[in-house]
Structure formats: structure tokens, C-alpha cells
C-alpha positions in Angstrom: 0.1 0.0 0.0 1.3 3.5 -0.7 0.1 6.8 0.8 -1.4 9.6 -1.3 -0.5 13.3 -0.5 -3.1 15.9 -1.1 -1.5 17.2 -4.2 -1.6 13.9 -5.9 -5.3 13.3 -5.2 -6.2 16.9 -6.3 -4.2 16.6 -9.5 -6.2 13.3 -10.2 -9.5 15.1 -9.5 -8.9 18.3 -11.2 -6.9 17.1 -14.2 -5.6 20.7 -14.7 -1.9 19.8 -15.3 -1.3 17.6 -18.4 2.2 16.1 -17.1 1.1 15.5 -13.6 -2.3 14.2 -14.6 -0.7 11.7 -16.8 1.6 10.6 -14.1 -1.2 10.3 -11.5 -3.7 8.6 -13.9 -0.9 5.9 -14.5 -0.5 5.5 -10.8 -4.2 5.1 -10.2 -4.5 2.5 -12.8 -2.0 0.4 -10.8 -4.1 0.6 -7.6 -6.4 -2.3 -6.5 -8.6 -3.3 -3.6 -5.5 -5.6 -2.8 -3.0 -2.9 -3.2 -5.0 0.4 -2.6 -3.6 3.9 -2.3 -4.0 5.2 1.3 -5.6 8.6 2.2 -5.3 9.6 5.9 -7.9 12.0 7.5 -5.5 14.8 7.5 -5.3 14.5 3.7 -8.9 14.0 3.2 -9.3 17.5 5.2 -6.9 19.1 3.0 -8.7 17.7 -0.1 -11.8 19.4 0.8 -10.2 22.7 1.8 -8.3 22.9 -1.5 -11.3 22.0 -3.7 -13.3 24.5 -1.9 -10.8 27.4 -1.7 -9.0 26.8 -5.0 -11.7 25.1 -7.2 -14.8 26.8 -5.7 -16.7 23.5 -5.3 -20.0 24.1 -3.2 -20.9 21.9 -0.5 -22.8 19.4 -2.5 -19.9 19.0 -4.8 -17.5 18.5 -2.0 -19.9 15.8 -0.3 -19.9 14.1 -3.8 -16.1 14.0 -4.2 -15.7 12.9 -0.6 -18.2 10.1 -1.0 -16.5 8.9 -4.1 -13.3 8.8 -2.3 -14.8 6.8 0.5 -16.4 4.2 -1.8 -13.6 3.8 -4.3 -12.4 0.3 -3.8 -8.9 1.2 -4.9 -8.4 3.7 -2.1 -8.4 3.0 1.6 -9.2 5.9 3.9 -8.0 6.0 7.4 -10.8 5.3 9.9 -13.6 5.1 7.4 -16.2 5.1 10.2 -15.1 8.5 11.4 -14.9 9.8 7.8 -18.4 8.7 6.9 -19.8 10.3 10.3 -17.7 13.3 9.6 -19.1 13.7 6.1 -22.7 13.3 7.3 -22.2 16.0 9.9 -20.6 18.3 7.4 -23.5 17.6 4.9 -26.3 18.8 7.2 -24.4 21.4 9.3 -22.6 24.6 9.0 -19.2 23.7 10.5 -16.3 23.0 8.2 -15.4 19.3 7.3 -12.3 19.4 9.1 -14.2 20.4 12.4 -16.4 17.4 11.8 -13.6 15.2 11.4 -11.8 16.6 14.6 -15.2 16.0 16.4 -15.8 12.4 15.4 -12.3 11.3 15.5 -12.1 12.6 19.1 -15.5 10.7 20.0 -14.0 7.7 18.5 -10.9 8.0 20.8 -13.1 8.2 24.0 -13.5 11.8 24.5 -16.7 13.0 26.0 -16.6 16.2 23.9 -14.0 18.5 22.1 -13.9 22.2 23.3 -13.8 24.9 20.5 -14.1 28.6 20.3 -15.6 28.1 16.9 -19.5 28.8 17.4 -20.3 26.8 14.1 -18.3 23.9 15.2 -19.7 24.0 18.7 -23.0 22.9 17.1 -21.5 19.6 15.9 -22.2 16.5 17.9 -19.2 15.9 20.3 -18.3 19.7 20.2 -18.9 22.3 23.0 -18.0 26.1 23.0 -15.6 27.1 25.4 -17.0 30.3 27.0 
């Protein structure tokens, strides 16, 4: 198994640089369920951030991309259960995807809740605003 950095996944999704797209397309063609590419939760958060900020994807577009990454058999996403819970929380809330990942990862590790100054994030399950 090989790990995939954010820029590799973004290049594959955006296909906006011919030379890099060719390289990453070749790489993706070698991945399989037995030898998948690995995407950790930090990379997943960065992917969403880059697609939102640099490629101006709206929330539904971002949800669609993440769903496809989570369901692609040639990819293995770190802590898949946390990733799915975070995606669903992000989809129906106002907090950022990364805040949803933080909340659900911390819950999965036994935290009662996560303190934040971010009012939007504090509305997520598992988050509380520090006042």
C-alpha cells in the first residue's frame, strides 16, 4: 500500500496539469482493492479545503467528491467510520469538514466532547463552545 498526498489526489480529481495528470492517472491505474492507495484523515481534510478554496466547489460538490473517495475500492481511507460520520455531519451542518473530522475522531478515541471557540463547530455532535 502507498500513501497519497493531497496534491496527488487533487491533481487526479482536477486534471488541470497535463504532465502531472498523466503521471497520477498511470498511478491510479495500478491501484487495486488488494493494493490500494491510502488517504489519511488529514489528507482528506486538505482535499476538501483545496477543492473549496481553489476550485470553488460548493458543499454538494464537496460531499460528492468525498463520497466517491470513501467508496472507491482502489482507495483506503483512514478510519472510514469516522470519515463517514464527519461527512454526514458536514453535509447537514454549517461547520467545516475538518471540524467534523476533529469532533468524530475525538469521540471515536473516547473523548466526552471537544472544546472549541468556533461557534459553528460547537453545534456539531461532540463539540462544545468554550465560553
